[in-house]
VEXDREN-2710 file (C-alpha; in Angstrom, 1 decimal):
% VEXDREN-2710
k/r/px/py/pz
1/UNK/0.1/0.4/0.1
2/UNK/1.1/3.4/-1.0
3/UNK/0.5/6.3/0.9
4/UNK/0.2/10.4/-0.2
5/UNK/2.9/12.0/2.0
6/UNK/5.5/14.6/2.5
7/UNK/8.2/13.4/2.9
8/UNK/11.0/15.0/4.6
9/UNK/14.3/13.6/4.9
10/UNK/16.8/15.3/7.5
11/UNK/18.5/18.2/6.2
12/UNK/19.2/16.7/3.0
13/UNK/21.8/13.9/2.7
14/UNK/25.1/15.8/3.8
15/UNK/24.8/19.0/4.1
16/UNK/26.8/20.7/6.9
17/UNK/28.5/17.2/7.6
18/UNK/31.8/16.5/7.1
19/UNK/33.5/13.1/8.0
20/UNK/35.7/10.6/7.1
21/UNK/34.9/7.8/4.9
22/UNK/32.9/5.5/7.5
23/UNK/33.5/7.7/10.3
24/UNK/31.4/9.9/13.1
25/UNK/32.6/13.1/13.5
26/UNK/34.9/13.0/16.4
27/UNK/32.9/16.2/17.9
28/UNK/30.3/14.4/17.8
29/UNK/31.4/11.7/19.8
30/UNK/32.7/14.2/22.1
31/UNK/29.5/16.3/23.0
32/UNK/28.4/13.1/23.9
33/UNK/30.7/12.0/26.6
34/UNK/32.0/8.9/24.7
35/UNK/35.7/10.1/25.6
36/UNK/34.7/11.0/28.9
37/UNK/33.7/7.5/29.5
38/UNK/36.2/6.5/28.2
39/UNK/38.4/7.9/30.5
40/UNK/36.6/7.4/33.4
41/UNK/36.2/3.5/32.5
42/UNK/40.1/3.4/31.3
43/UNK/40.3/0.6/28.8
44/UNK/37.5/0.7/26.1
45/UNK/37.7/-3.0/25.8
46/UNK/35.4/-3.2/28.8
47/UNK/32.6/-1.4/27.0
48/UNK/30.3/-2.8/24.8
49/UNK/30.8/-3.4/21.3
50/UNK/27.2/-3.8/19.7
51/UNK/28.4/-7.4/18.8
52/UNK/25.0/-8.4/20.8
53/UNK/22.5/-6.0/19.1
54/UNK/21.1/-5.2/16.0
55/UNK/19.1/-2.4/14.4
56/UNK/16.0/-2.0/11.8
57/UNK/17.0/1.0/9.5
58/UNK/14.3/2.3/7.9
59/UNK/14.6/5.0/5.3
60/UNK/12.6/7.2/3.1
61/UNK/14.1/7.1/-0.9
62/UNK/16.0/10.1/-1.5
63/UNK/16.3/9.9/-5.1
64/UNK/15.3/7.2/-7.0
65/UNK/12.1/4.8/-5.0
66/UNK/14.8/2.3/-4.3
67/UNK/17.1/4.4/-2.7
68/UNK/17.5/3.4/1.2
69/UNK/19.9/1.0/1.8
70/UNK/23.5/2.1/3.7
71/UNK/26.5/1.0/1.9
72/UNK/28.4/-2.1/3.4
73/UNK/31.9/-1.0/2.3
74/UNK/31.6/1.9/4.8
75/UNK/31.1/-0.5/7.6
76/UNK/32.9/-3.4/9.2
77/UNK/33.1/-6.4/7.0
78/UNK/31.3/-8.9/9.3
79/UNK/28.3/-6.8/10.1
80/UNK/25.4/-8.8/8.2
81/UNK/23.1/-6.2/5.7
82/UNK/20.2/-7.4/4.8
83/UNK/17.1/-5.7/2.5
84/UNK/14.2/-6.0/4.3
85/UNK/11.4/-4.4/1.5
86/UNK/13.9/-6.1/-1.1
87/UNK/14.2/-4.1/-4.2
88/UNK/17.0/-1.2/-2.6
89/UNK/19.8/0.4/-4.2
90/UNK/22.7/2.7/-2.2
91/UNK/21.7/5.8/-0.4
92/UNK/23.6/8.6/0.4
93/UNK/21.6/9.7/3.3
94/UNK/20.9/6.1/4.8
95/UNK/24.8/5.4/4.4
96/UNK/25.9/9.1/6.5
97/UNK/23.0/8.0/8.8
98/UNK/24.6/4.8/9.4
99/UNK/27.8/6.3/10.1
100/UNK/26.2/8.1/13.1
101/UNK/24.9/4.7/14.2
102/UNK/27.2/2.0/13.6
103/UNK/30.5/3.3/12.1
104/UNK/33.7/1.8/12.8
105/UNK/34.6/4.6/15.2
106/UNK/31.5/4.8/16.7
107/UNK/29.6/2.9/20.2
108/UNK/28.4/-0.3/18.2
109/UNK/31.1/-0.9/15.2
110/UNK/30.6/-4.6/15.2
111/UNK/26.6/-4.2/15.4
112/UNK/25.5/-7.9/14.5
113/UNK/23.0/-7.1/11.8
114/UNK/21.2/-4.3/9.9
115/UNK/17.8/-4.6/8.1
116/UNK/17.0/-2.0/5.8
117/UNK/13.6/-1.5/4.9
118/UNK/12.0/1.7/2.3
119/UNK/9.8/3.9/4.8
120/UNK/6.4/3.7/2.2
121/UNK/6.8/-0.6/2.6
122/UNK/7.4/-0.7/6.2
123/UNK/4.2/1.6/6.7
124/UNK/2.2/-1.0/4.5
125/UNK/2.6/-4.6/4.0
126/UNK/6.2/-4.7/5.0
127/UNK/5.5/-4.0/8.7
128/UNK/3.0/-2.0/10.2
129/UNK/-0.1/-2.9/8.0
130/UNK/-1.3/0.9/8.3
131/UNK/-5.3/0.9/7.7
132/UNK/-5.3/-2.8/7.4
133/UNK/-7.1/-5.3/9.7
134/UNK/-3.6/-7.0/10.3
135/UNK/-1.8/-6.5/13.2
136/UNK/2.0/-5.1/12.9
137/UNK/4.3/-7.8/12.0
138/UNK/6.8/-8.6/15.4
139/UNK/9.7/-6.1/15.7
140/UNK/12.8/-8.6/16.0
141/UNK/15.5/-5.8/15.9
142/UNK/16.7/-4.0/19.5
143/UNK/16.7/-0.8/18.0
144/UNK/14.1/0.9/15.3
145/UNK/15.9/4.3/13.6
146/UNK/13.4/6.4/11.2
147/UNK/15.6/9.7/10.1
148/UNK/12.3/11.0/8.3
149/UNK/9.0/12.0/9.1
150/UNK/5.7/12.3/7.2
151/UNK/2.6/14.2/7.1
152/UNK/-0.8/12.6/5.2
153/UNK/-2.3/13.7/3.1
154/UNK/-6.4/13.3/3.4
155/UNK/-7.4/10.5/0.2
156/UNK/-9.8/7.3/-0.4
157/UNK/-8.4/4.2/0.2
158/UNK/-10.1/1.2/-1.2
159/UNK/-13.5/2.8/-0.8
160/UNK/-12.8/4.7/2.3
161/UNK/-12.0/8.0/3.0
162/UNK/-9.9/9.3/5.6
163/UNK/-8.1/12.6/6.8
164/UNK/-4.4/12.8/7.3
165/UNK/-5.0/12.9/10.8
166/UNK/-6.7/9.8/10.7
167/UNK/-4.2/8.0/8.8
168/UNK/-1.4/9.6/11.3
169/UNK/-3.1/8.5/14.2
170/UNK/-3.0/5.0/12.6
171/UNK/0.2/4.9/12.1
172/UNK/1.1/6.2/15.6
173/UNK/-1.2/3.9/17.7
174/UNK/0.4/0.8/15.7
175/UNK/4.1/1.9/16.3
176/UNK/3.2/2.5/20.2
177/UNK/1.5/-1.3/20.1
178/UNK/4.4/-2.8/18.5
179/UNK/7.0/-1.2/21.3
180/UNK/4.9/-2.1/23.9
181/UNK/4.4/-5.3/22.6
182/UNK/7.7/-6.7/21.8
183/UNK/9.4/-4.3/24.0
184/UNK/11.8/-3.1/21.8
185/UNK/13.6/0.6/21.3
186/UNK/12.2/3.0/18.3
187/UNK/14.3/6.4/17.9
188/UNK/12.5/8.9/15.1
189/UNK/13.7/12.4/14.7
190/UNK/11.8/15.5/14.0
191/UNK/11.9/18.1/11.0
192/UNK/14.8/20.4/10.7
193/UNK/12.6/23.7/10.3
194/UNK/12.6/25.6/13.8
195/UNK/9.5/26.5/15.4
196/UNK/7.2/24.2/12.8
197/UNK/4.8/21.8/14.4
198/UNK/5.9/18.5/14.5
199/UNK/4.8/16.5/11.7
200/UNK/2.1/13.8/11.9
201/UNK/4.5/10.6/12.4
202/UNK/6.8/9.8/14.4
203/UNK/7.4/12.7/17.1
204/UNK/4.1/12.4/17.9
205/UNK/4.1/8.7/19.4
206/UNK/4.1/8.0/23.0
207/UNK/6.7/4.8/23.6
208/UNK/9.4/6.4/21.1
209/UNK/12.6/8.7/21.3
210/UNK/12.0/11.2/19.8
211/UNK/15.3/12.7/18.6
212/UNK/16.3/16.6/17.8
213/UNK/19.6/18.2/17.6
214/UNK/20.9/20.9/20.7
215/UNK/21.1/23.3/18.2
216/UNK/17.0/23.8/17.7
217/UNK/14.9/22.2/15.3
218/UNK/11.3/21.4/14.8
219/UNK/9.4/22.5/18.1
220/UNK/6.6/20.7/20.6
221/UNK/4.3/20.2/21.8
222/UNK/2.3/17.4/19.9
223/UNK/0.0/18.3/17.3
224/UNK/-1.7/14.6/16.8
225/UNK/-3.0/11.6/19.2
226/UNK/-4.1/13.8/22.2
227/UNK/-2.2/17.2/21.3
228/UNK/-0.3/19.3/23.7
229/UNK/2.0/16.8/25.0
230/UNK/5.8/17.4/25.8
231/UNK/8.1/16.4/22.8
232/UNK/10.6/16.4/21.3
233/UNK/12.3/13.8/24.3
234/UNK/16.2/13.9/23.9
235/UNK/18.6/16.1/21.8
236/UNK/22.1/15.2/20.1
237/UNK/25.2/17.0/18.8
238/UNK/24.8/16.3/15.2
239/UNK/24.6/18.9/11.9
240/UNK/21.1/17.9/11.3
241/UNK/18.1/15.8/12.8
242/UNK/18.5/12.8/10.6
243/UNK/22.2/12.1/12.0
244/UNK/21.0/13.4/15.5
245/UNK/18.6/10.4/15.3
246/UNK/21.1/7.7/14.5
247/UNK/23.4/9.0/17.2
248/UNK/20.6/8.6/19.7
249/UNK/19.9/5.2/18.2
250/UNK/23.7/3.9/18.6
251/UNK/23.3/5.5/22.0
252/UNK/20.2/3.1/22.5
253/UNK/22.1/0.3/21.3
254/UNK/25.1/0.6/23.0
255/UNK/22.8/1.0/26.3
256/UNK/21.0/-2.3/25.7
257/UNK/24.2/-4.1/24.7
258/UNK/25.3/-2.9/28.4
259/UNK/22.4/-4.6/29.9
260/UNK/22.3/-7.8/27.9
261/UNK/20.9/-10.7/30.3
262/UNK/19.1/-8.0/32.6
263/UNK/15.6/-7.6/31.7
264/UNK/14.6/-4.8/33.7
265/UNK/17.5/-2.8/32.0
266/UNK/16.9/-3.9/29.0
267/UNK/13.2/-2.6/28.5
268/UNK/12.7/0.0/26.1
269/UNK/11.5/2.2/28.6
270/UNK/14.3/1.8/30.7
271/UNK/16.7/2.6/27.9
272/UNK/14.8/5.5/27.1
273/UNK/15.0/6.7/31.0
274/UNK/18.9/5.8/31.0
275/UNK/19.5/7.9/28.1
276/UNK/17.3/10.9/29.1
277/UNK/18.2/11.2/32.8
278/UNK/21.9/11.1/31.8
279/UNK/20.9/14.3/29.5
280/UNK/22.8/17.6/29.9
281/UNK/21.6/21.0/30.4
282/UNK/24.7/22.7/30.4
283/UNK/24.8/23.4/26.4
284/UNK/21.9/25.8/26.5
285/UNK/20.9/28.8/28.5
286/UNK/19.9/28.1/32.1
287/UNK/19.3/31.8/33.1
288/UNK/17.6/34.1/29.9
289/UNK/20.6/36.0/29.4
290/UNK/21.0/36.1/25.7
291/UNK/18.5/37.7/24.0
292/UNK/16.8/34.9/21.8
293/UNK/14.8/33.1/24.6
294/UNK/14.7/30.1/21.8
295/UNK/17.9/28.6/23.6
296/UNK/16.6/28.8/26.7
297/UNK/16.0/25.3/28.9
298/UNK/12.7/25.2/30.8
299/UNK/9.9/22.9/31.7
300/UNK/7.1/23.4/34.3
301/UNK/5.2/20.6/36.6
302/UNK/2.7/19.8/33.9
303/UNK/5.3/20.3/31.2
304/UNK/8.1/17.6/31.7
305/UNK/10.0/18.8/28.8
306/UNK/11.6/21.6/27.2
307/UNK/9.6/22.0/23.6
308/UNK/12.5/23.0/21.4
309/UNK/15.6/20.5/23.3
310/UNK/13.0/17.9/25.4
311/UNK/15.3/17.1/28.6
312/UNK/18.7/18.0/27.3
313/UNK/21.8/17.1/25.2
314/UNK/22.9/13.0/25.3
315/UNK/25.6/12.3/27.7
316/UNK/26.3/8.4/27.1
317/UNK/29.1/8.9/30.1
318/UNK/26.2/9.9/32.4
319/UNK/23.9/7.7/30.9
320/UNK/26.7/4.5/31.4
321/UNK/27.3/5.8/35.0
322/UNK/23.3/5.2/35.9
323/UNK/22.7/1.8/34.3
324/UNK/25.7/0.5/36.1
325/UNK/24.9/1.8/39.4
326/UNK/22.8/-0.8/39.7
327/UNK/18.7/-1.1/40.2
328/UNK/18.2/0.2/43.7
329/UNK/14.7/-0.7/44.6
330/UNK/12.0/1.5/46.7
331/UNK/11.6/1.1/50.7
332/UNK/10.9/2.8/53.4
333/UNK/13.7/1.5/55.7
334/UNK/16.9/1.9/53.8
335/UNK/18.3/4.6/51.4
336/UNK/19.3/4.5/47.8
337/UNK/22.7/6.0/46.2
338/UNK/23.1/9.8/44.8
339/UNK/23.0/7.3/41.2
340/UNK/20.5/4.7/40.0
341/UNK/17.5/3.7/39.0
342/UNK/14.7/1.1/39.4
343/UNK/11.9/-0.6/37.6
344/UNK/9.0/-1.8/39.1
345/UNK/4.9/-1.1/39.2
346/UNK/3.3/1.7/40.1
347/UNK/0.6/0.9/42.7
348/UNK/-2.5/2.8/44.1
349/UNK/-1.8/0.8/47.3
350/UNK/1.2/2.8/48.8
351/UNK/3.5/5.4/46.7
352/UNK/6.7/3.9/45.7
353/UNK/9.4/5.8/47.8
354/UNK/13.6/6.2/47.6
355/UNK/15.3/8.2/50.3
356/UNK/18.4/10.0/49.8
357/UNK/20.8/11.3/51.7
358/UNK/23.1/14.2/50.5
359/UNK/25.5/15.7/52.8
360/UNK/24.6/19.2/54.0
361/UNK/28.2/20.9/52.7
362/UNK/27.9/19.4/49.6
363/UNK/26.6/21.5/46.7
364/UNK/24.0/19.5/44.4
365/UNK/25.8/20.8/41.0
366/UNK/22.9/18.1/38.5
367/UNK/20.1/16.4/39.6
368/UNK/18.0/14.7/36.7
369/UNK/15.1/12.3/38.0
370/UNK/13.5/11.0/35.0
371/UNK/10.3/8.7/35.6
372/UNK/9.1/6.4/31.9
373/UNK/6.3/4.2/31.3
374/UNK/4.3/3.0/27.9
375/UNK/1.0/3.8/26.9
376/UNK/-1.0/1.1/26.6
377/UNK/-2.6/0.1/23.0
378/UNK/-4.4/-2.9/21.9
379/UNK/-7.0/-4.1/19.2
380/UNK/-10.1/-3.9/19.8
381/UNK/-11.8/-7.6/19.4
382/UNK/-14.2/-8.1/16.8
383/UNK/-13.7/-4.7/15.4
384/UNK/-14.7/-4.5/11.5
385/UNK/-11.1/-2.9/11.1
386/UNK/-8.3/-3.0/13.3
387/UNK/-9.4/0.1/15.6
388/UNK/-7.4/0.3/18.9
389/UNK/-7.8/0.8/22.7
390/UNK/-5.8/3.4/24.0
391/UNK/-5.0/4.1/27.9
392/UNK/-2.4/6.0/29.1
393/UNK/-1.7/5.6/33.3
394/UNK/-1.4/9.0/35.2
395/UNK/2.1/8.8/36.9
396/UNK/3.5/11.4/39.4
397/UNK/7.1/12.5/40.3
398/UNK/7.3/14.1/43.3
399/UNK/10.3/15.3/45.6
400/UNK/10.3/15.8/49.1
401/UNK/12.6/16.7/51.5
402/UNK/12.8/14.2/54.6
403/UNK/13.7/13.6/58.0
404/UNK/14.1/10.0/58.7
405/UNK/12.2/8.0/56.7
406/UNK/8.8/10.7/56.8
407/UNK/8.9/13.0/54.0
408/UNK/8.3/16.9/54.9
409/UNK/8.1/20.0/52.4
410/UNK/7.5/19.6/48.6
411/UNK/10.8/20.8/47.0
412/UNK/9.4/19.6/43.4
413/UNK/7.1/17.6/41.6
414/UNK/6.2/16.8/37.9
415/UNK/2.6/16.1/37.3
416/UNK/1.7/16.0/33.5
417/UNK/-1.6/14.2/33.3
418/UNK/-0.9/13.9/29.3
419/UNK/2.5/12.7/29.0
420/UNK/4.2/9.7/29.9
421/UNK/7.7/10.9/31.0
422/UNK/7.9/12.5/34.6
423/UNK/10.9/14.9/35.1
424/UNK/12.4/17.1/37.8
425/UNK/15.5/18.8/37.4
426/UNK/17.6/20.8/40.0
427/UNK/20.7/22.6/40.8
428/UNK/22.5/24.9/43.0
429/UNK/20.9/23.8/46.5
430/UNK/23.4/22.9/49.6
431/UNK/22.7/19.4/50.1
432/UNK/20.1/17.5/52.6
433/UNK/18.2/14.5/53.1
434/UNK/15.3/14.1/50.6
435/UNK/12.9/11.5/49.2
436/UNK/11.9/10.6/45.3
437/UNK/8.1/9.6/45.2
438/UNK/6.1/7.8/42.7
439/UNK/2.9/7.9/42.6
440/UNK/-0.2/6.5/40.7
441/UNK/-3.8/8.0/40.1
442/UNK/-6.1/5.6/42.3
443/UNK/-8.7/5.3/39.6
444/UNK/-6.1/4.0/37.4
445/UNK/-4.5/0.1/36.6
446/UNK/-1.0/-0.9/37.8
447/UNK/1.6/0.2/35.5
448/UNK/5.6/-0.9/35.1
449/UNK/7.5/2.1/34.9
450/UNK/11.5/3.2/35.1
451/UNK/12.7/5.3/37.3
452/UNK/16.3/7.0/37.0
453/UNK/18.2/9.7/38.8
454/UNK/21.8/10.9/39.2
455/UNK/22.8/13.5/41.6
456/UNK/26.0/15.5/41.0
457/UNK/27.7/17.4/44.0
458/UNK/30.4/19.0/44.8
459/UNK/31.7/21.0/48.1
460/UNK/32.2/24.2/47.3
461/UNK/34.1/27.5/48.3
462/UNK/32.4/29.8/50.3
463/UNK/31.5/32.6/48.1
464/UNK/32.8/30.6/44.8
465/UNK/30.0/31.2/42.4
466/UNK/31.3/29.7/39.4
467/UNK/33.1/26.7/41.4
468/UNK/36.3/27.6/39.6
469/UNK/38.3/27.7/43.2
470/UNK/39.1/31.1/43.5
471/UNK/36.7/33.9/44.9
472/UNK/37.1/37.1/42.6
473/UNK/35.6/39.5/40.3
474/UNK/33.9/36.8/37.9
475/UNK/31.8/35.8/40.8
476/UNK/30.6/39.4/41.7
477/UNK/29.8/39.8/38.4
478/UNK/26.9/37.0/38.6
479/UNK/25.7/38.6/41.3
480/UNK/25.6/42.0/39.7
481/UNK/23.9/40.5/36.7
482/UNK/21.1/38.9/39.2
483/UNK/21.0/41.6/41.3
484/UNK/17.5/41.2/43.3
485/UNK/16.7/38.6/41.7
486/UNK/13.9/36.4/43.4
487/UNK/13.3/32.7/43.4
488/UNK/17.5/32.6/43.0
489/UNK/20.5/29.8/43.7
490/UNK/23.6/29.7/44.1
491/UNK/24.6/29.5/40.3
492/UNK/22.6/32.9/40.1
493/UNK/24.4/34.3/43.2
494/UNK/22.1/33.3/46.1
495/UNK/24.9/32.2/48.2
496/UNK/22.3/32.2/51.3
497/UNK/19.9/30.1/50.1
498/UNK/17.3/32.8/50.9
499/UNK/16.0/33.3/47.4
500/UNK/17.2/36.2/46.5
501/UNK/20.3/37.9/45.5
502/UNK/21.4/41.1/47.2
503/UNK/23.7/42.7/49.5
504/UNK/24.2/39.9/51.8
505/UNK/25.5/37.5/49.2
506/UNK/28.1/40.0/48.4
507/UNK/28.8/40.1/51.8
508/UNK/29.9/36.4/51.8
509/UNK/31.5/37.2/48.6
510/UNK/33.7/39.9/50.2
511/UNK/34.1/38.0/53.6
512/UNK/36.0/35.0/51.3
513/UNK/37.9/37.1/48.9
514/UNK/40.3/35.3/47.9
515/UNK/41.7/36.6/44.3
516/UNK/45.1/37.1/44.8
517/UNK/45.2/40.6/42.6
518/UNK/43.4/41.4/39.7
519/UNK/41.3/40.4/36.6
520/UNK/40.7/41.3/33.1
521/UNK/38.0/43.0/34.1
522/UNK/39.8/44.9/37.2
523/UNK/41.3/48.7/36.6
524/UNK/42.9/47.7/40.0
525/UNK/45.1/45.6/41.8
526/UNK/41.9/43.3/42.5
527/UNK/40.8/44.2/45.5
528/UNK/37.0/43.6/46.7
529/UNK/36.4/47.3/46.3
530/UNK/37.9/47.8/43.5
531/UNK/36.2/44.8/42.0
532/UNK/32.7/46.6/43.7
533/UNK/33.9/49.6/41.8
534/UNK/34.5/48.2/38.6
535/UNK/31.2/46.5/38.3
536/UNK/29.6/49.1/39.6
537/UNK/28.0/47.8/42.8
538/UNK/27.5/49.3/46.6
539/UNK/31.0/49.5/48.7
540/UNK/30.8/49.4/52.2
541/UNK/31.3/47.4/55.7
542/UNK/27.6/46.0/54.4
543/UNK/29.5/44.6/51.1
544/UNK/32.5/43.6/52.5
545/UNK/31.0/41.0/55.0
546/UNK/32.0/41.3/58.9
547/UNK/34.7/39.1/61.2
548/UNK/36.4/37.1/58.5
549/UNK/35.6/34.0/56.4
550/UNK/32.1/32.8/55.9
551/UNK/30.8/29.5/56.2
552/UNK/28.6/28.1/53.5
553/UNK/24.7/27.9/55.4
554/UNK/22.8/25.0/56.1
555/UNK/19.5/24.9/53.7
556/UNK/16.8/26.9/56.6
557/UNK/14.0/24.9/56.7
558/UNK/11.6/27.2/55.2
559/UNK/13.4/28.2/52.1
560/UNK/10.9/28.3/49.0
561/UNK/13.3/26.6/46.2
562/UNK/12.2/27.2/42.7
563/UNK/13.0/25.8/39.2
564/UNK/15.5/25.8/36.8
565/UNK/17.7/28.9/38.6
566/UNK/20.9/28.0/37.1
567/UNK/24.7/28.8/36.1
568/UNK/24.7/31.4/33.2
569/UNK/25.9/29.2/30.2
570/UNK/25.0/29.6/27.3
571/UNK/24.2/26.9/24.1
572/UNK/27.5/26.1/22.1
573/UNK/26.7/26.7/18.3
574/UNK/28.6/23.9/16.4
575/UNK/29.5/23.2/12.8
576/UNK/30.7/20.4/11.8
END
């Protein structure tokens, strides 16, 4: 079955991309934390190489109708290449995308098998059986990559008229059904045009990993099969969304290979949780400090993800760290570690709680908590056509302060009623005892989920806003740029944890001034008063503090701490 559709392919073949034959650009590997991972592990031979996993590589034809196969000559000669559709010729786009997944210098160079499908055939009789009474075929590959999108036109098929939305919805529900039934990972990209609404497929699917580029592309929320959900899911450093999708597919294969033999760790939603919880946000403007608001990473309690960059940028080092920290179960009598995960059932009988103790002298520099579960899609029995029942369990994610094994003050929550991802992110607060809580609507059914978390800390020097080991004019500059800001944290210059950047914070810097003299901003010898004068900030006893070095204050019990205040770093602009 052929569908009238608008097929948009990445950024059009290799435009904006440069790399050696059969190679992924080393800068992409750097940006995803691959070399950090090798440095941390010490021996790359201890890492997965892809020899235990395989991929379904689906491509829209970019030139002739048969152009959808990657060129095997670019890859390891031991990889088996199969033509699932059966009529393919070589595709430059498929080859470049393949370089980002299973290139010889990439994450999974020794992948077992690559099975390729042409997009129209895959949508129709080749796999998905769209608008047919036949169920989708079994996904028998570890990961499926879709570096293409489609928007369907209204059309009559046989004697039945379908709107484009109806066709797209059927595709989405079939794919979510197959993912949930077969427990396999599917990664799909969005169109490269920033600000454009998400196409019919596949960015609107629930159970996939929706990929984008770190520099911004098609923008959520979803537009079909319940519009308004948070998408995309995850960004990657690449020149276009086709390649970013490949990068994330390679990371998914890596995590699947790493978790071989671990049923809970290999769930498709577990891989999604590991990758999302490992993602970083320092690539984006976290303090609204640039003129263009499109590079600001933001979310709310009911919108779990940023609508342009999702949860942030892929970091395989941190995702590897989360999985290898081990599965740690909810408990009312014991703690979990600062990094870890759990795959469990959400029940309405009791909330699942994970207690964590972070020393009070440690500053939390990055805390990412991600909860993922599947939308359940089942065929309607005895339907004249293959209609679908859909159900999305309503799970919530909350973070509390705790005393012992009792929760006290609510710190953060992610409580979307329409998404199958919840996400809490914090930084810039001093350590404390906390509890992560997963709960489900009491009127709902039992639901499997994976929770992944990562808390990174340092022991800071009092007054060292930017954590460079010295208290100097650079720290004062941060305070000046956020002067009188409310809802602030450490990285905005709120050093006494009262939520406001003011004279008291300046006093902490003055009392702990360690600058040996001078800076590129200073016209004098680098004294505190000279730095204040250079920045146009108030001087005097209040500014200079009193009585010698000031300790880092413990968090007050009643401080109101808000989301999304973080170190003012702007997004990297890349050209590969």
